[in-house]
C-alpha angles and dihedrals in degrees: 000000000000114000118258104341115220108210111230116236102238107209118233110215097208127082116258116197115183114247095345127142127208121181116231114226120235095017144061096249125112123199114231126184130200129185137167143114129292142149089020094301141068131270136203121188128183120191135174119211145143095211126102137216094019091149091218095169092056088049093049090050091052093053093049091048093053095046092048091051091051106039114007113121086196095063110079093206098043117119093247092048088051090047089050091054091058100260104148098183099073112119105211122221128237093269092056090049095050091052092042092054094044088049091051090049092052090043090057095040090052094042089239103317092114103059126157091197095064092093096103094051094047093048090052092057089052101238113171144082112332093356128127126220108265119212114237125198124233095258092053093049092048090048090053096044091067087069092049126087129082087215087068087072129071133187103220129213087257091062093251129124115241116201129197091213123028090219094062106122115211120201124175095184091118094061110013095085089055092052093048090057088052089054093049090048089053090048088055093049093051088051089055092254111140103161115068150120117215120192122180120168092338094309117119145198125178133189127187114340146290097284095199092055094031087223134105119271115274123218136166144215119230125244109251092213098056117125124245108282094019127111114205128152131228096194141353123212145174114254116199127163094338138093125238130195130176129200122184150148094242112182089354098093119114128218121226107235091216107040102024087232118155116223142151130215119243129183115238102219092200096064100012093235129131115246134188119248134182094200106111101174138007119199118186135193116202141151092257127035092220086065095041090050093047094047092047091056089042094053092051089054094046096051129227107299097041089044092053090048094050094042087060091054095050121092119231092004124124126181144204115193125189110199142169122241119181102311099335137076118238137183137226116193126177118232092255092050090049091059092059094049120106115223098203 
């Protein structure tokens, strides 16, 4: 899997005004906007509804609380933190089970390139902000690989996680935010809200349309070559009744001093060794944000050619890859993704 993946902040080209309300002419819908911080990132939500006293903020807080208690590695008493400490008596909830099963599916589809147990190996290489890639000897790599492999975990009939090795470290960060958005979307549907745009940490789900403008919601993908502090876009697109997630090595690529080639380092979870990749960003459209989130991370780990091949085998999945070729930046977009792109 790629080293420490930095989730791309996918720009929402609509104005989010926290807790504001603007009446829509000619219909009973009101525009309501919510924003804040959760799961270690920010969120922005726009809904259109004619209902009152829905207590949306309270509902959102409840969702975030439940997800954190189940899957946050930053909460010492969360289920996943207790499991990572080797406690095998924890019964995991339905949310944990859903994410576990989806992770297992993507792990198998990618032949192990998507692996939520790769954290120990990635950390050993020193991936992260302001860190350089450390060289590891063969013995160190081999010792760490014994803790890597999602197939070394099992969800038992008693809703517990069985680990082959107690030191295996599980981290759903690459898929949990997408799942959280799906849970929020389901919450809105149960409330009778059918026109909304949800963004959490750059991942997105839309339903219906922007009622005021009577158009689909418009979102954008960041330019991977933008400088620190800049905000430029590679592409804009219509997002309607689908989820989108983007994973990338924005501003983390390196340049070969001899050839001028741009590349990023990824960690191959199968052999534990760093590899060069020219894939700078992977954006995915899917029916659920959980799958879009997981596939985006998986594609970055696979690299361009393997990612293109797998994307063609997946149902209801469209992709937009930004990659480096020699000294230029190029794009690969599936036919379905091209249909959503705006040309102006």
